C-alpha positions, 0 to 999 in steps of 0.5 A: 681532381675528381669530385665525389658526391656523397649521398645521404643514406637513411640508417634505421634507428633501433626501436623504430619500424623498419621495412624489414620488421626486425626485432627492434620494431615497435608494435601496438600491444593491444587494441584501443578504442578510438577517441569519441567512441561510446560504449552501451547496451547491445539490442540483446542486452536491452531486451533481456533487461526489459524482460527482467523489469517486466517480470519484477513489475508483474510480481510487485504490483499485486503486493503493492495493491494488497498493501494499499487495500490493507492500509485503507481497511485499517484506516476505516477501522481506526476511524470507526473506533475513534468515533466510538470513543468520541460517542462514549466521551460525549455521553460522559461529558454531557451526562446523557445518552449519545447514539451512533447510528448508520445513516445514508444522508448524514442527517437521520438514522437508517435501518437498511444497508451497511455501516459503509454508507456512513454514520452520525453521532447525535444527542438529544440536543442535535448532531455531534459528528457525521461520517460520509459514505466510505469509498472503495470496495469496503463493507462494514456490518454489525451483528444483531445487537449493533446492526443499526445503532450503538447507544452510550448512557451517561456513564459511558456504558453501552446498552448491548455488546456486539461486533462490527466486521470490516471486509473488502474485495480481497475476501472471496471465500471467508473461510480461507480469506478471513485473516484479511478482515478486521473486527471491532469488539464492543464490550458491555462496559463500553470498551473497544478492541480490534481483532484480526479476522483469523481470531473471529468466530464469525463465519461471513462478512455479513454476521 
């Protein structure tokens, strides 16, 4: 009796790759990133981004500086107006003359320099308030009637009317840059108002 040995033969299964690569072969449809890989900017993209950021910063910095300087000037104008109103109210309250004058030592009046060196408010009885020198590139000048001092009598009326102009280093040529200046107008009854530089008839920061 002859014995027959049957060898097992592997039969290709449909849908699985076979050496011949028939129609049933399964192939990857797209390229996939390996697990653990990270995506990011290329060097060129990084350089472009930095270049755009530098351009935007160059455009924004002057505008931001202009904003800071304008706010600083406005703050000083408001401080001066507040002290004018204080001097007027003190004159009425005390029923006597109150003086606001520029002062370099915050103790006595001076007739030299500008109001930016500081000022004081006083009565016959002594000091009411002092203001230190103004920091920054700000000049404060009064025209002739209020160049050195401003008086309020017991009824709150000023002796003379005048104008005080506030400028900073943004104003190079007054005729073209005067819109950046601020002017405090003091009327004869004692009222105060603020004007923009574009509305002034003044021709310089030193009236």
